[in-house]
C-alpha positions in Angstrom: 119.8 135.0 73.4 118.2 131.2 72.7 117.3 129.8 76.2 117.5 126.3 74.9 120.1 126.7 71.9 118.0 124.7 69.7 116.3 127.9 67.7 116.7 132.0 67.5 114.0 132.3 69.2 112.7 130.9 72.5 109.7 128.9 72.9 106.6 129.6 74.3 106.7 128.4 78.5 103.5 126.3 77.9 105.3 124.2 75.3 107.6 123.3 77.3 106.7 119.6 78.0 106.4 119.1 74.2 110.0 120.7 73.5 111.4 118.1 76.0 109.3 115.5 74.4 111.1 116.3 71.2 114.1 116.4 72.8 114.3 113.2 74.3 112.8 111.5 71.5 116.0 113.1 69.3 118.7 112.1 71.9 121.3 110.8 69.4 123.7 107.8 70.6 126.9 109.6 70.8 127.6 112.8 71.7 124.7 113.4 73.8 126.2 115.3 76.5 125.1 119.1 74.6 121.8 117.0 74.2 121.1 116.2 77.4 122.1 119.5 78.8 119.6 121.0 77.1 116.8 118.6 78.2 117.8 119.4 81.9 117.6 122.5 81.3 113.8 122.3 79.9 113.3 120.3 83.1 114.2 122.9 85.3 112.6 125.4 83.6 109.3 123.7 83.7 109.8 123.2 87.4 110.5 126.9 87.6 107.8 127.6 85.7 105.4 125.8 88.2 106.9 127.3 91.0 107.0 130.7 90.1 103.4 131.0 88.2 100.1 131.4 89.5 97.8 128.3 89.0 95.3 130.2 86.8 98.0 131.0 84.8 99.1 127.4 83.9 96.3 125.9 82.1 97.4 126.1 78.8 100.9 124.7 80.2 99.0 121.8 81.8 97.2 121.1 78.8 100.1 121.3 76.8 102.4 118.9 79.2 99.2 116.5 78.8 99.2 116.2 75.5 102.7 115.9 74.7 102.6 112.9 76.5 105.6 114.3 78.9 104.3 112.6 82.0 104.4 109.3 80.2 107.6 109.6 77.9 110.3 111.0 80.6 110.2 107.7 82.8 111.6 105.5 80.7 114.2 108.2 79.7 115.0 108.6 84.2 118.4 107.1 83.8 119.8 109.5 81.4 118.7 112.4 83.7 121.5 113.6 86.3 120.3 114.1 90.0 118.7 117.1 89.7 116.7 116.8 86.8 115.4 113.8 88.1 114.5 116.1 91.4 112.8 118.3 89.0 110.9 115.4 87.4 109.5 114.5 90.7 108.5 118.2 91.6 106.5 118.4 88.2 104.6 115.0 88.9 104.1 116.1 92.4 102.4 119.7 91.3 100.9 117.6 88.5 98.8 115.3 90.9 98.0 118.1 93.3 96.2 120.3 90.6 92.3 120.7 91.3 90.0 122.3 89.2 86.7 122.5 91.4 86.2 119.0 92.6 88.4 117.1 89.8 92.4 116.6 89.6 92.8 116.7 86.2 96.3 114.4 86.5 94.5 111.4 87.9 92.1 111.4 85.1 95.1 111.8 82.8 96.5 108.8 84.2 93.4 106.9 84.3 93.4 107.4 80.2 97.1 106.1 80.7 97.5 103.4 83.4 100.5 102.4 82.2 102.1 105.6 83.8 101.3 103.8 87.1 103.5 100.8 85.7 106.3 102.7 84.3 107.0 104.5 88.0 106.8 100.9 89.5 109.3 99.7 87.2 111.7 102.6 88.1 112.5 100.0 91.0 114.8 98.0 88.7 116.8 100.6 87.8 119.3 101.4 90.2 118.5 104.4 92.3 115.7 105.6 90.5 113.4 104.1 92.4 114.1 106.5 95.2 112.6 109.0 92.8 109.8 107.5 91.6 108.5 105.5 94.8 107.2 109.1 96.0 105.6 109.9 93.0 103.8 106.4 92.9 102.8 106.6 96.7 101.3 110.3 95.6 99.3 108.5 93.2 98.0 106.1 95.0 96.6 108.4 97.7 93.7 108.4 95.4 91.5 105.7 95.4 91.0 105.6 91.5 94.3 105.1 90.9 94.8 102.5 93.9 92.0 100.6 92.1 94.0 100.8 88.8 97.2 99.7 90.6 95.4 96.6 92.6 94.2 94.9 89.6 97.5 95.7 88.0 100.8 92.9 87.8 102.9 95.6 89.1 101.6 95.1 92.6 103.5 91.5 92.6 106.2 92.9 91.2 106.5 94.6 94.4 107.5 91.7 96.0 110.0 91.2 94.8 111.7 95.1 94.4 111.1 94.7 98.6 114.3 92.1 98.4 116.2 93.8 96.1 119.8 94.1 97.3 119.9 98.0 98.3 118.4 98.5 101.0 117.1 101.9 100.4 115.5 100.8 97.4 113.8 97.8 99.2 112.7 99.6 101.8 111.0 102.2 99.7 109.0 99.5 97.8 108.0 98.0 100.9 106.3 101.3 101.7 104.8 101.4 98.5 103.4 98.0 98.8 102.3 98.7 102.7 100.9 102.1 101.5 98.5 100.1 98.4 97.5 97.3 101.4 96.4 99.7 103.6 95.4 103.2 102.5 92.2 102.6 101.1 90.4 99.7 103.6 87.4 98.7 101.5 89.6 98.4 98.0 91.8 96.7 100.0 89.6 94.0 101.5 88.2 93.6 98.1 91.4 92.5 96.7 92.6 90.6 99.2 88.6 88.6 98.8 89.1 88.2 95.5 93.1 87.4 95.2 93.7 85.8 98.3 95.1 82.2 97.4 97.7 84.2 95.2 98.4 87.3 97.6 99.0 84.9 100.9 101.1 82.5 98.7 103.7 85.6 98.1 103.1 86.8 101.7 103.8 83.7 103.2 107.2 83.4 101.2 108.1 86.9 102.3 107.9 85.9 106.1 109.8 83.0 105.6 112.6 84.9 103.5 116.1 84.2 105.1 116.7 88.2 104.8 115.7 89.3 108.9 114.6 92.7 107.3 112.1 91.2 104.6 110.8 88.8 107.6 110.5 91.6 110.1 108.3 93.6 107.8 106.0 91.4 106.1 105.2 89.7 109.5 104.2 93.3 110.7 102.2 93.4 107.5 100.4 90.1 107.6 99.7 91.4 111.3 98.2 94.8 110.2 96.4 93.2 107.5 94.5 90.6 109.8 93.8 92.8 112.6 92.3 95.4 110.3 88.3 95.4 110.6 87.4 95.5 107.4 89.4 92.5 106.4 87.2 90.1 109.2 86.3 87.9 106.1 90.2 87.5 104.8 91.4 87.0 108.6 88.5 84.3 109.6 89.9 82.2 106.4 93.5 83.0 107.1 93.4 81.9 111.0 91.3 78.6 109.9 94.2 77.5 107.9 96.9 74.8 109.9 99.5 75.6 107.4 99.4 78.9 108.6 99.7 78.3 112.2 102.6 76.0 111.6 104.7 79.0 109.8 103.6 81.3 112.7 104.7 79.1 115.1 108.1 78.8 113.8 108.5 82.5 113.7 107.3 82.5 117.5 111.2 81.0 117.6 112.8 83.5 115.6 116.2 84.6 116.6 115.1 88.1 116.4 112.7 89.4 119.1 111.2 92.2 117.1 109.8 89.4 114.8 108.7 87.0 117.5 106.8 90.0 118.8 104.8 90.4 115.4 104.4 86.6 115.0 103.2 86.5 118.8 100.2 89.1 117.2 99.5 86.8 114.7 99.4 83.9 116.7 97.6 85.2 119.1 94.9 85.7 116.5 94.9 82.0 115.3 95.0 80.7 119.1 92.1 82.4 120.6 89.7 81.8 117.3 86.8 80.6 119.2 85.6 78.7 115.9 89.2 76.6 115.5 88.7 73.6 113.2 89.8 70.6 114.2 93.0 70.9 112.3 93.8 73.7 114.1 93.0 72.8 117.5 95.3 68.9 116.7 98.2 70.8 116.0 97.6 73.2 119.2 96.9 70.2 121.6 99.8 67.9 120.3 102.3 70.8 120.9 100.4 71.9 124.2 103.4 71.4 126.4 106.2 73.2 124.1 103.5 75.7 123.8 103.0 76.4 127.4 107.1 76.2 128.1 107.6 79.1 125.1 105.0 81.4 126.3 105.9 81.2 129.9 109.5 82.7 129.1 108.7 84.5 125.8 110.0 88.2 125.7 110.6 88.7 129.4 111.7 92.5 128.4 108.4 93.0 127.5 107.0 92.0 130.6 106.3 95.5 131.9 104.1 96.2 128.9 100.5 95.7 130.6 98.9 94.4 127.5 101.1 92.2 126.1 101.3 90.8 129.9 97.6 90.1 129.4 97.6 88.6 126.3 100.0 86.3 127.0 98.3 85.3 130.3 95.0 84.8 128.2 96.8 82.8 125.5 98.3 80.3 128.1 95.0 79.8 129.7 93.6 78.9 126.0 96.3 76.3 125.8 96.1 75.1 129.2 92.7 74.3 128.6 93.1 72.4 125.5 
């Protein structure tokens, strides 16, 4: 009895990737339901094969999956798959990325040869709900420094900023998780990227921390704080805190209506105001706003006064500003 309904004999399970690609490429424009069911079943069989066979039995299966282009060609067709098939695709990708032969990861090498896979994974945020399936796959890819390096050099990184502002909260939050990971997971790579792309990156970041959306402001001011406090980003931090424009932006956020945003802005302001090598332009702004800053900080976030570190930091900042 045929498994897929296309022939009188069942295909070799090692060739399932190619079978699925053939089905996807021959998908009719009309009366596609039966054809889609066959695709769903093929993908399910691929996933079950991986789950129910030993790693050393899967070599030919993966070789055929790579050569068929399944990992690349299934992504533009995700919107056509049902919920379960999308879950199965995600599991197939996870299993592929975690494959290890000695000290090498074959799927990582494969994606390095076909970096458009990373871009396609990222682009699924534009499709309603599909980013929630591909976001975890993309983050699994970005756990490998080689793939992170490729992604940092792509335009997809900057597209993530836009995806973080999508109206669907779950999708926007998932996109932010991906952006945060790529900027913090591999610290040396991130530092090199930020140094090389300083102007463009921080222009986008400034726009996000001034967003009208509360969740966006909160997420990105926290990300900014984490970036500046990371030791490997010392050069970037020094450049950022020497810019009076950034000081004005953060001072504005100290008065945000959200206490959580005020708190994160405080950590950034602390770095700016406590800088022992403040340029004259920064000193001038702090001096002109001295009385206002003292009044603001004296009564700043009273609910947090029981936190020892916060209280000590606030007291130190007050002394720094009073001495101007």
